N, CA, C and O atoms as a GROMACS GRO file, in nm:
protein
  520
    1MET      N    1  15.704  -3.720   4.314
    1MET     CA    2  15.594  -3.775   4.373
    1MET      C    3  15.416  -3.814   4.294
    1MET      O    4  15.341  -3.754   4.217
    2LYS      N    5  15.415  -3.970   4.383
    2LYS     CA    6  15.286  -4.039   4.294
    2LYS      C    7  15.113  -3.990   4.386
    2LYS      O    8  15.075  -3.964   4.500
    3ILE      N    9  15.068  -4.000   4.278
    3ILE     CA   10  14.920  -3.920   4.432
    3ILE      C   11  14.844  -4.078   4.373
    3ILE      O   12  14.821  -4.095   4.253
    4THR      N   13  14.812  -4.182   4.474
    4THR     CA   14  14.772  -4.306   4.488
    4THR      C   15  14.659  -4.255   4.567
    4THR      O   16  14.657  -4.206   4.680
    5LEU      N   17  14.523  -4.289   4.443
    5LEU     CA   18  14.384  -4.278   4.524
    5LEU      C   19  14.294  -4.398   4.542
    5LEU      O   20  14.276  -4.479   4.451
    6LYS      N   21  14.239  -4.408   4.662
    6LYS     CA   22  14.187  -4.524   4.749
    6LYS      C   23  14.080  -4.583   4.598
    6LYS      O   24  14.054  -4.521   4.494
    7LEU      N   25  14.038  -4.723   4.641
    7LEU     CA   26  14.006  -4.787   4.510
    7LEU      C   27  13.841  -4.699   4.530
    7LEU      O   28  13.799  -4.639   4.630
    8ASP      N   29  13.778  -4.719   4.400
    8ASP     CA   30  13.618  -4.655   4.404
    8ASP      C   31  13.605  -4.525   4.422
    8ASP      O   32  13.493  -4.476   4.429
    9VAL      N   33  13.700  -4.459   4.431
    9VAL     CA   34  13.643  -4.301   4.440
    9VAL      C   35  13.666  -4.278   4.308
    9VAL      O   36  13.724  -4.337   4.217
   10LYS      N   37  13.585  -4.145   4.322
   10LYS     CA   38  13.507  -4.065   4.209
   10LYS      C   39  13.562  -3.918   4.173
   10LYS      O   40  13.518  -3.834   4.251
   11PRO      N   41  13.613  -3.887   4.114
   11PRO     CA   42  13.691  -3.760   4.073
   11PRO      C   43  13.593  -3.640   4.115
   11PRO      O   44  13.476  -3.639   4.077
   12ILE      N   45  13.645  -3.548   4.190
   12ILE     CA   46  13.562  -3.428   4.236
   12ILE      C   47  13.595  -3.284   4.142
   12ILE      O   48  13.714  -3.254   4.132
   13LYS      N   49  13.513  -3.212   4.088
   13LYS     CA   50  13.519  -3.092   4.052
   13LYS      C   51  13.443  -3.001   4.097
   13LYS      O   52  13.326  -2.990   4.062
   14GLU      N   53  13.515  -2.907   4.199
   14GLU     CA   54  13.466  -2.812   4.233
   14GLU      C   55  13.525  -2.633   4.195
   14GLU      O   56  13.638  -2.602   4.156
   15ARG      N   57  13.426  -2.553   4.219
   15ARG     CA   58  13.395  -2.460   4.182
   15ARG      C   59  13.483  -2.363   4.242
   15ARG      O   60  13.525  -2.372   4.358
   16PRO      N   61  13.507  -2.276   4.168
   16PRO     CA   62  13.625  -2.181   4.230
   16PRO      C   63  13.598  -2.105   4.335
   16PRO      O   64  13.480  -2.074   4.318
   17TYR      N   65  13.640  -2.050   4.447
   17TYR     CA   66  13.552  -1.950   4.567
   17TYR      C   67  13.570  -1.821   4.499
   17TYR      O   68  13.665  -1.797   4.424
   18HIS      N   69  13.463  -1.730   4.534
   18HIS     CA   70  13.484  -1.601   4.532
   18HIS      C   71  13.616  -1.566   4.578
   18HIS      O   72  13.666  -1.620   4.677
   19LEU      N   73  13.686  -1.460   4.497
   19LEU     CA   74  13.799  -1.398   4.491
   19LEU      C   75  13.781  -1.243   4.524
   19LEU      O   76  13.755  -1.156   4.440
   20ASN      N   77  13.797  -1.225   4.649
   20ASN     CA   78  13.826  -1.051   4.713
   20ASN      C   79  13.848  -0.971   4.576
   20ASN      O   80  13.952  -0.999   4.517
   21PRO      N   81  13.771  -0.883   4.522
   21PRO     CA   82  13.824  -0.747   4.424
   21PRO      C   83  13.966  -0.708   4.485
   21PRO      O   84  14.052  -0.706   4.398
   22GLU      N   85  13.997  -0.686   4.572
   22GLU     CA   86  14.122  -0.606   4.638
   22GLU      C   87  14.247  -0.733   4.612
   22GLU      O   88  14.366  -0.709   4.635
   23TYR      N   89  14.207  -0.849   4.567
   23TYR     CA   90  14.361  -0.938   4.562
   23TYR      C   91  14.344  -0.970   4.352
   23TYR      O   92  14.423  -1.034   4.283
   24LYS      N   93  14.238  -0.911   4.312
   24LYS     CA   94  14.258  -0.953   4.168
   24LYS      C   95  14.388  -0.961   4.107
   24LYS      O   96  14.450  -1.057   4.061
   25GLU      N   97  14.424  -0.788   4.121
   25GLU     CA   98  14.541  -0.788   4.082
   25GLU      C   99  14.675  -0.896   4.057
   25GLU      O  100  14.721  -0.969   3.968
   26LYS      N  101  14.705  -0.849   4.214
   26LYS     CA  102  14.797  -0.940   4.292
   26LYS      C  103  14.805  -1.087   4.262
   26LYS      O  104  14.895  -1.160   4.302
   27VAL      N  105  14.673  -1.133   4.168
   27VAL     CA  106  14.634  -1.314   4.180
   27VAL      C  107  14.659  -1.334   4.034
   27VAL      O  108  14.702  -1.435   3.977
   28CYS      N  109  14.630  -1.240   3.992
   28CYS     CA  110  14.651  -1.224   3.789
   28CYS      C  111  14.882  -1.212   3.808
   28CYS      O  112  14.966  -1.300   3.789
   29LEU      N  113  14.895  -1.110   3.836
   29LEU     CA  114  15.047  -1.095   3.859
   29LEU      C  115  15.087  -1.208   3.909
   29LEU      O  116  15.180  -1.246   3.838
   30GLU      N  117  15.057  -1.317   4.030
   30GLU     CA  118  15.099  -1.393   4.026
   30GLU      C  119  15.114  -1.506   3.974
   30GLU      O  120  15.219  -1.569   3.961
   31LEU      N  121  14.969  -1.546   3.932
   31LEU     CA  122  14.944  -1.659   3.804
   31LEU      C  123  15.054  -1.598   3.710
   31LEU      O  124  15.165  -1.640   3.743
   32ASP      N  125  15.061  -1.509   3.600
   32ASP     CA  126  15.154  -1.465   3.527
   32ASP      C  127  15.323  -1.511   3.573
   32ASP      O  128  15.407  -1.566   3.503
   33LYS      N  129  15.329  -1.480   3.668
   33LYS     CA  130  15.464  -1.497   3.744
   33LYS      C  131  15.514  -1.640   3.769
   33LYS      O  132  15.632  -1.675   3.772
   34ILE      N  133  15.416  -1.712   3.784
   34ILE     CA  134  15.405  -1.889   3.809
   34ILE      C  135  15.409  -1.955   3.701
   34ILE      O  136  15.459  -2.067   3.690
   35LEU      N  137  15.330  -1.857   3.566
   35LEU     CA  138  15.329  -1.943   3.472
   35LEU      C  139  15.440  -1.961   3.370
   35LEU      O  140  15.469  -2.068   3.316
   36ALA      N  141  15.514  -1.816   3.345
   36ALA     CA  142  15.612  -1.794   3.326
   36ALA      C  143  15.708  -1.868   3.381
   36ALA      O  144  15.769  -1.920   3.288
   37ALA      N  145  15.765  -1.909   3.510
   37ALA     CA  146  15.874  -1.992   3.571
   37ALA      C  147  15.796  -2.136   3.520
   37ALA      O  148  15.886  -2.203   3.469
   38GLY      N  149  15.704  -2.190   3.513
   38GLY     CA  150  15.644  -2.333   3.438
   38GLY      C  151  15.606  -2.424   3.544
   38GLY      O  152  15.572  -2.542   3.533
   39ILE      N  153  15.620  -2.332   3.681
   39ILE     CA  154  15.567  -2.411   3.749
   39ILE      C  155  15.392  -2.457   3.783
   39ILE      O  156  15.357  -2.525   3.880
   40ILE      N  157  15.304  -2.401   3.682
   40ILE     CA  158  15.209  -2.425   3.624
   40ILE      C  159  15.163  -2.434   3.504
   40ILE      O  160  15.234  -2.382   3.417
   41GLU      N  161  15.103  -2.464   3.482
   41GLU     CA  162  15.018  -2.430   3.279
   41GLU      C  163  14.904  -2.448   3.242
   41GLU      O  164  14.851  -2.535   3.310
   42THR      N  165  14.841  -2.410   3.169
   42THR     CA  166  14.703  -2.420   3.197
   42THR      C  167  14.668  -2.533   3.118
   42THR      O  168  14.734  -2.569   3.020
   43ILE      N  169  14.572  -2.587   3.157
   43ILE     CA  170  14.478  -2.714   3.137
   43ILE      C  171  14.340  -2.666   3.100
   43ILE      O  172  14.288  -2.560   3.134
   44GLU      N  173  14.287  -2.764   3.021
   44GLU     CA  174  14.125  -2.735   2.944
   44GLU      C  175  14.057  -2.810   3.024
   44GLU      O  176  13.964  -2.761   3.089
   45GLU      N  177  14.091  -2.946   3.036
   45GLU     CA  178  14.008  -3.041   3.099
   45GLU      C  179  14.089  -3.165   3.213
   45GLU      O  180  14.200  -3.218   3.204
   46SER      N  181  13.994  -3.177   3.302
   46SER     CA  182  14.078  -3.250   3.408
   46SER      C  183  13.927  -3.346   3.486
   46SER      O  184  13.810  -3.316   3.466
   47ASP      N  185  13.967  -3.442   3.559
   47ASP     CA  186  13.881  -3.508   3.642
   47ASP      C  187  13.843  -3.456   3.786
   47ASP      O  188  13.733  -3.452   3.842
   48TRP      N  189  14.007  -3.406   3.842
   48TRP     CA  190  14.014  -3.312   3.951
   48TRP      C  191  13.981  -3.189   3.928
   48TRP      O  192  14.006  -3.157   3.812
   49VAL      N  193  13.922  -3.086   4.006
   49VAL     CA  194  13.955  -2.956   3.995
   49VAL      C  195  13.956  -2.927   4.119
   49VAL      O  196  13.867  -2.987   4.179
   50SER      N  197  14.043  -2.836   4.210
   50SER     CA  198  13.991  -2.797   4.353
   50SER      C  199  14.030  -2.620   4.313
   50SER      O  200  14.098  -2.566   4.226
   51PRO      N  201  13.959  -2.580   4.412
   51PRO     CA  202  13.939  -2.449   4.403
   51PRO      C  203  14.088  -2.340   4.502
   51PRO      O  204  14.132  -2.344   4.617
   52MET      N  205  14.114  -2.276   4.405
   52MET     CA  206  14.236  -2.165   4.440
   52MET      C  207  14.150  -2.109   4.576
   52MET      O  208  14.029  -2.100   4.599
   53VAL      N  209  14.288  -2.071   4.664
   53VAL     CA  210  14.207  -1.991   4.807
   53VAL      C  211  14.428  -1.895   4.791
   53VAL      O  212  14.540  -1.941   4.769
   54VAL      N  213  14.356  -1.727   4.825
   54VAL     CA  214  14.480  -1.660   4.866
   54VAL      C  215  14.529  -1.634   4.960
   54VAL      O  216  14.457  -1.608   5.057
   55GLN      N  217  14.648  -1.629   4.972
   55GLN     CA  218  14.681  -1.598   5.146
   55GLN      C  219  14.795  -1.490   5.130
   55GLN      O  220  14.905  -1.524   5.087
   56GLU      N  221  14.771  -1.375   5.162
   56GLU     CA  222  14.868  -1.274   5.208
   56GLU      C  223  15.010  -1.328   5.260
   56GLU      O  224  15.017  -1.425   5.335
   57LYS      N  225  15.107  -1.267   5.221
   57LYS     CA  226  15.247  -1.318   5.288
   57LYS      C  227  15.250  -1.175   5.375
   57LYS      O  228  15.206  -1.066   5.339
   58LYS      N  229  15.315  -1.210   5.498
   58LYS     CA  230  15.322  -1.110   5.612
   58LYS      C  231  15.465  -1.070   5.590
   58LYS      O  232  15.491  -1.007   5.692
   59GLN      N  233  15.548  -1.071   5.531
   59GLN     CA  234  15.670  -0.968   5.487
   59GLN      C  235  15.636  -0.868   5.412
   59GLN      O  236  15.662  -0.751   5.440
   60LYS      N  237  15.569  -0.909   5.301
   60LYS     CA  238  15.573  -0.829   5.169
   60LYS      C  239  15.446  -0.782   5.148
   60LYS      O  240  15.364  -0.833   5.223
   61ASP      N  241  15.398  -0.693   5.064
   61ASP     CA  242  15.305  -0.658   4.990
   61ASP      C  243  15.268  -0.757   4.869
   61ASP      O  244  15.253  -0.713   4.755
   62GLU      N  245  15.252  -0.915   4.906
   62GLU     CA  246  15.248  -1.010   4.802
   62GLU      C  247  15.117  -1.113   4.853
   62GLU      O  248  15.059  -1.120   4.962
   63THR      N  249  15.103  -1.172   4.751
   63THR     CA  250  15.024  -1.310   4.789
   63THR      C  251  15.100  -1.397   4.752
   63THR      O  252  15.204  -1.380   4.688
   64TRP      N  253  15.033  -1.542   4.805
   64TRP     CA  254  15.034  -1.678   4.743
   64TRP      C  255  14.897  -1.723   4.720
   64TRP      O  256  14.793  -1.690   4.776
   65ILE      N  257  14.923  -1.818   4.609
   65ILE     CA  258  14.828  -1.858   4.544
   65ILE      C  259  14.830  -2.022   4.626
   65ILE      O  260  14.927  -2.094   4.603
   66CYS      N  261  14.719  -2.075   4.720
   66CYS     CA  262  14.755  -2.200   4.734
   66CYS      C  263  14.594  -2.257   4.676
   66CYS      O  264  14.486  -2.201   4.658
   67ILE      N  265  14.641  -2.381   4.662
   67ILE     CA  266  14.523  -2.490   4.657
   67ILE      C  267  14.445  -2.550   4.768
   67ILE      O  268  14.501  -2.579   4.874
   68ASP      N  269  14.288  -2.574   4.744
   68ASP     CA  270  14.248  -2.645   4.839
   68ASP      C  271  14.215  -2.755   4.809
   68ASP      O  272  14.111  -2.782   4.748
   69LEU      N  273  14.316  -2.850   4.857
   69LEU     CA  274  14.331  -2.992   4.812
   69LEU      C  275  14.270  -3.103   4.886
   69LEU      O  276  14.290  -3.223   4.868
   70LYS      N  277  14.175  -3.034   4.994
   70LYS     CA  278  14.120  -3.122   5.130
   70LYS      C  279  14.062  -3.258   5.055
   70LYS      O  280  14.102  -3.372   5.077
   71LYS      N  281  13.954  -3.219   4.959
   71LYS     CA  282  13.890  -3.382   4.912
   71LYS      C  283  13.986  -3.447   4.815
   71LYS      O  284  13.970  -3.567   4.796
   72LEU      N  285  14.060  -3.401   4.765
   72LEU     CA  286  14.177  -3.472   4.722
   72LEU      C  287  14.238  -3.539   4.804
   72LEU      O  288  14.235  -3.662   4.806
   73ASN      N  289  14.302  -3.470   4.884
   73ASN     CA  290  14.347  -3.554   4.993
   73ASN      C  291  14.326  -3.644   5.070
   73ASN      O  292  14.408  -3.714   5.130
   74ASP      N  293  14.141  -3.650   5.074
   74ASP     CA  294  14.080  -3.745   5.148
   74ASP      C  295  14.089  -3.861   5.053
   74ASP      O  296  14.119  -3.966   5.109
   75ALA      N  297  14.068  -3.868   4.916
   75ALA     CA  298  14.079  -3.978   4.812
   75ALA      C  299  14.210  -4.051   4.796
   75ALA      O  300  14.226  -4.151   4.726
   76CYS      N  301  14.316  -3.983   4.878
   76CYS     CA  302  14.432  -4.047   4.844
   76CYS      C  303  14.468  -4.159   4.971
   76CYS      O  304  14.455  -4.148   5.093
   77VAL      N  305  14.510  -4.251   4.901
   77VAL     CA  306  14.604  -4.345   5.052
   77VAL      C  307  14.729  -4.246   5.088
   77VAL      O  308  14.803  -4.176   5.019
   78HIS      N  309  14.721  -4.270   5.208
   78HIS     CA  310  14.847  -4.201   5.280
   78HIS      C  311  14.950  -4.290   5.283
   78HIS      O  312  14.934  -4.401   5.232
   79ASP      N  313  15.042  -4.264   5.328
   79ASP     CA  314  15.165  -4.322   5.375
   79ASP      C  315  15.194  -4.256   5.503
   79ASP      O  316  15.210  -4.135   5.523
   80PRO      N  317  15.199  -4.384   5.616
   80PRO     CA  318  15.224  -4.333   5.726
   80PRO      C  319  15.376  -4.308   5.777
   80PRO      O  320  15.410  -4.280   5.892
   81PHE      N  321  15.451  -4.325   5.672
   81PHE     CA  322  15.621  -4.274   5.659
   81PHE      C  323  15.645  -4.220   5.592
   81PHE      O  324  15.753  -4.255   5.546
   82PRO      N  325  15.595  -4.116   5.535
   82PRO     CA  326  15.670  -4.024   5.392
   82PRO      C  327  15.810  -3.966   5.370
   82PRO      O  328  15.882  -3.936   5.275
   83THR      N  329  15.814  -3.967   5.499
   83THR     CA  330  15.968  -3.882   5.527
   83THR      C  331  16.077  -3.968   5.587
   83THR      O  332  16.046  -4.047   5.676
   84LEU      N  333  16.212  -3.958   5.541
   84LEU     CA  334  16.297  -4.005   5.613
   84LEU      C  335  16.292  -3.981   5.747
   84LEU      O  336  16.204  -3.902   5.781
   85PHE      N  337  16.393  -4.048   5.874
   85PHE     CA  338  16.439  -3.983   5.987
   85PHE      C  339  16.515  -3.892   5.985
   85PHE      O  340  16.584  -3.869   5.886
   86THR      N  341  16.519  -3.830   6.080
   86THR     CA  342  16.662  -3.712   6.043
   86THR      C  343  16.780  -3.789   6.050
   86THR      O  344  16.859  -3.771   5.957
   87ASP      N  345  16.812  -3.875   6.142
   87ASP     CA  346  16.980  -3.915   6.134
   87ASP      C  347  16.997  -4.006   6.028
   87ASP      O  348  17.112  -4.018   5.987
   88GLU      N  349  16.887  -4.088   5.960
   88GLU     CA  350  16.931  -4.110   5.830
   88GLU      C  351  16.991  -4.026   5.711
   88GLU      O  352  17.085  -4.044   5.633
   89VAL      N  353  16.888  -3.917   5.732
   89VAL     CA  354  16.914  -3.790   5.597
   89VAL      C  355  17.092  -3.768   5.688
   89VAL      O  356  17.183  -3.826   5.629
   90LEU      N  357  17.117  -3.724   5.763
   90LEU     CA  358  17.230  -3.692   5.866
   90LEU      C  359  17.334  -3.808   5.805
   90LEU      O  360  17.444  -3.764   5.770
   91ASP      N  361  17.311  -3.951   5.789
   91ASP     CA  362  17.425  -4.008   5.787
   91ASP      C  363  17.416  -4.002   5.627
   91ASP      O  364  17.534  -4.020   5.596
   92ASN      N  365  17.351  -3.989   5.520
   92ASN     CA  366  17.336  -3.939   5.436
   92ASN      C  367  17.471  -3.888   5.356
   92ASN      O  368  17.554  -3.942   5.284
   93VAL      N  369  17.444  -3.733   5.417
   93VAL     CA  370  17.534  -3.644   5.387
   93VAL      C  371  17.649  -3.617   5.508
   93VAL      O  372  17.701  -3.506   5.520
   94GLY      N  373  17.678  -3.707   5.580
   94GLY     CA  374  17.799  -3.680   5.671
   94GLY      C  375  17.921  -3.691   5.591
   94GLY      O  376  17.949  -3.734   5.479
   95ASN      N  377  17.982  -3.635   5.688
   95ASN     CA  378  18.152  -3.626   5.588
   95ASN      C  379  18.154  -3.557   5.512
   95ASN      O  380  18.275  -3.537   5.507
   96GLN      N  381  18.103  -3.482   5.423
   96GLN     CA  382  18.099  -3.410   5.345
   96GLN      C  383  18.153  -3.280   5.336
   96GLN      O  384  18.111  -3.202   5.421
   97GLU      N  385  18.254  -3.225   5.237
   97GLU     CA  386  18.331  -3.108   5.254
   97GLU      C  387  18.250  -2.994   5.226
   97GLU      O  388  18.281  -2.887   5.280
   98THR      N  389  18.158  -2.998   5.157
   98THR     CA  390  18.070  -2.885   5.100
   98THR      C  391  17.899  -2.881   5.111
   98THR      O  392  17.836  -2.948   5.029
   99TYR      N  393  17.846  -2.824   5.185
   99TYR     CA  394  17.700  -2.812   5.201
   99TYR      C  395  17.644  -2.679   5.118
   99TYR      O  396  17.684  -2.563   5.129
  100SER      N  397  17.543  -2.727   5.034
  100SER     CA  398  17.492  -2.589   4.984
  100SER      C  399  17.306  -2.605   5.056
  100SER      O  400  17.265  -2.720   5.074
  101PHE      N  401  17.219  -2.496   5.088
  101PHE     CA  402  17.065  -2.456   5.080
  101PHE      C  403  17.041  -2.359   5.023
  101PHE      O  404  17.068  -2.243   5.052
  102ASN      N  405  16.979  -2.410   4.922
  102ASN     CA  406  16.916  -2.325   4.820
  102ASN      C  407  16.779  -2.320   4.837
  102ASN      O  408  16.734  -2.430   4.806
  103ASP      N  409  16.675  -2.231   4.879
  103ASP     CA  410  16.552  -2.224   4.846
  103ASP      C  411  16.556  -2.183   4.689
  103ASP      O  412  16.559  -2.255   4.589
  104GLY      N  413  16.554  -2.086   4.698
  104GLY     CA  414  16.559  -2.065   4.519
  104GLY      C  415  16.413  -1.972   4.473
  104GLY      O  416  16.344  -1.908   4.552
  105PHE      N  417  16.394  -1.984   4.351
  105PHE     CA  418  16.257  -1.942   4.307
  105PHE      C  419  16.150  -2.035   4.375
  105PHE      O  420  16.149  -2.155   4.347
  106PHE      N  421  16.051  -1.976   4.473
  106PHE     CA  422  15.952  -2.064   4.484
  106PHE      C  423  15.988  -2.216   4.556
  106PHE      O  424  15.950  -2.324   4.511
  107GLY      N  425  16.063  -2.197   4.666
  107GLY     CA  426  16.103  -2.297   4.679
  107GLY      C  427  16.018  -2.440   4.730
  107GLY      O  428  16.052  -2.558   4.720
  108TYR      N  429  15.874  -2.370   4.795
  108TYR     CA  430  15.798  -2.519   4.819
  108TYR      C  431  15.732  -2.549   4.707
  108TYR      O  432  15.640  -2.630   4.717
  109HIS      N  433  15.761  -2.494   4.584
  109HIS     CA  434  15.705  -2.572   4.463
  109HIS      C  435  15.806  -2.687   4.387
  109HIS      O  436  15.803  -2.725   4.270
  110GLN      N  437  15.896  -2.726   4.499
  110GLN     CA  438  16.021  -2.809   4.430
  110GLN      C  439  15.970  -2.945   4.443
  110GLN      O  440  16.074  -3.010   4.427
  111ILE      N  441  15.877  -3.031   4.462
  111ILE     CA  442  15.852  -3.174   4.479
  111ILE      C  443  15.761  -3.198   4.313
  111ILE      O  444  15.649  -3.168   4.272
  112LYS      N  445  15.872  -3.261   4.259
  112LYS     CA  446  15.827  -3.322   4.099
  112LYS      C  447  15.661  -3.412   4.115
  112LYS      O  448  15.668  -3.506   4.195
  113ILE      N  449  15.544  -3.394   4.060
  113ILE     CA  450  15.471  -3.509   4.059
  113ILE      C  451  15.501  -3.598   3.925
  113ILE      O  452  15.566  -3.567   3.825
  114MET      N  453  15.447  -3.697   3.951
  114MET     CA  454  15.432  -3.774   3.835
  114MET      C  455  15.344  -3.726   3.685
  114MET      O  456  15.229  -3.681   3.681
  115PRO      N  457  15.426  -3.748   3.580
  115PRO     CA  458  15.305  -3.654   3.486
  115PRO      C  459  15.175  -3.707   3.470
  115PRO      O  460  15.082  -3.637   3.432
  116GLU      N  461  15.163  -3.844   3.502
  116GLU     CA  462  14.982  -3.904   3.469
  116GLU      C  463  14.919  -3.857   3.603
  116GLU      O  464  14.798  -3.872   3.621
  117ASP      N  465  14.997  -3.799   3.698
  117ASP     CA  466  14.894  -3.806   3.829
  117ASP      C  467  14.924  -3.638   3.844
  117ASP      O  468  14.889  -3.597   3.955
  118ARG      N  469  14.974  -3.547   3.768
  118ARG     CA  470  14.947  -3.384   3.750
  118ARG      C  471  14.798  -3.343   3.724
  118ARG      O  472  14.752  -3.246   3.783
  119THR      N  473  14.731  -3.409   3.644
  119THR     CA  474  14.602  -3.346   3.626
  119THR      C  475  14.507  -3.343   3.803
  119THR      O  476  14.411  -3.278   3.842
  120LYS      N  477  14.569  -3.417   3.848
  120LYS     CA  478  14.491  -3.429   4.013
  120LYS      C  479  14.485  -3.291   4.042
  120LYS      O  480  14.384  -3.223   4.059
  121THR      N  481  14.590  -3.259   4.045
  121THR     CA  482  14.626  -3.086   4.121
  121THR      C  483  14.545  -2.980   4.025
  121THR      O  484  14.578  -2.862   4.038
  122THR      N  485  14.486  -2.998   3.971
  122THR     CA  486  14.431  -2.883   3.900
  122THR      C  487  14.361  -2.800   3.977
  122THR      O  488  14.282  -2.846   4.059
  123PHE      N  489  14.378  -2.676   3.965
  123PHE     CA  490  14.304  -2.588   4.024
  123PHE      C  491  14.269  -2.471   3.937
  123PHE      O  492  14.322  -2.416   3.841
  124THR      N  493  14.136  -2.450   4.021
  124THR     CA  494  14.022  -2.336   3.911
  124THR      C  495  14.024  -2.201   3.970
  124THR      O  496  14.009  -2.176   4.090
  125THR      N  497  14.046  -2.098   3.856
  125THR     CA  498  14.012  -1.976   3.887
  125THR      C  499  13.876  -1.892   3.766
  125THR      O  500  13.820  -1.915   3.659
  126LYS      N  501  13.879  -1.814   3.847
  126LYS     CA  502  13.802  -1.729   3.720
  126LYS      C  503  13.861  -1.684   3.586
  126LYS      O  504  13.819  -1.598   3.508
  127TRP      N  505  13.977  -1.771   3.577
  127TRP     CA  506  14.065  -1.694   3.432
  127TRP      C  507  14.085  -1.807   3.389
  127TRP      O  508  14.156  -1.804   3.288
  128GLY      N  509  14.034  -1.977   3.441
  128GLY     CA  510  14.077  -2.060   3.389
  128GLY      C  511  14.119  -2.150   3.481
  128GLY      O  512  14.124  -2.114   3.598
  129CYS      N  513  14.167  -2.319   3.434
  129CYS     CA  514  14.225  -2.438   3.500
  129CYS      C  515  14.339  -2.420   3.489
  129CYS      O  516  14.374  -2.352   3.393
  130PHE      N  517  14.440  -2.471   3.576
  130PHE     CA  518  14.592  -2.462   3.585
  130PHE      C  519  14.614  -2.589   3.635
  130PHE      O  520  14.729  -2.627   3.659
   0.00000   0.00000   0.00000
């Protein structure tokens, strides 16, 4: 995925949100888990920095680490037609012998971002930036 910014947009660095102390241990464990999986990496400096948001999972005693990218989203050029129509997707996979559906580990992290745009998704925590 390429993150294209509007012309004359200035980068925004936001401070981390206050973290409820009851989430501290859960957030540390989650950060360690996704760091070990290679989903995130530590970063020293970035022009764009967004705050982390914590969301409890409904089914388990776990938390999701989310990023508040509202200001980055506002600065982006939006594609009015970002995904294919369902019939196009089905035409491409039709008449196949086997189908596989695999969410895997952190399935919602499967969109790869262009290397030159990754720093735009930097998020900040009390433990540093990722």
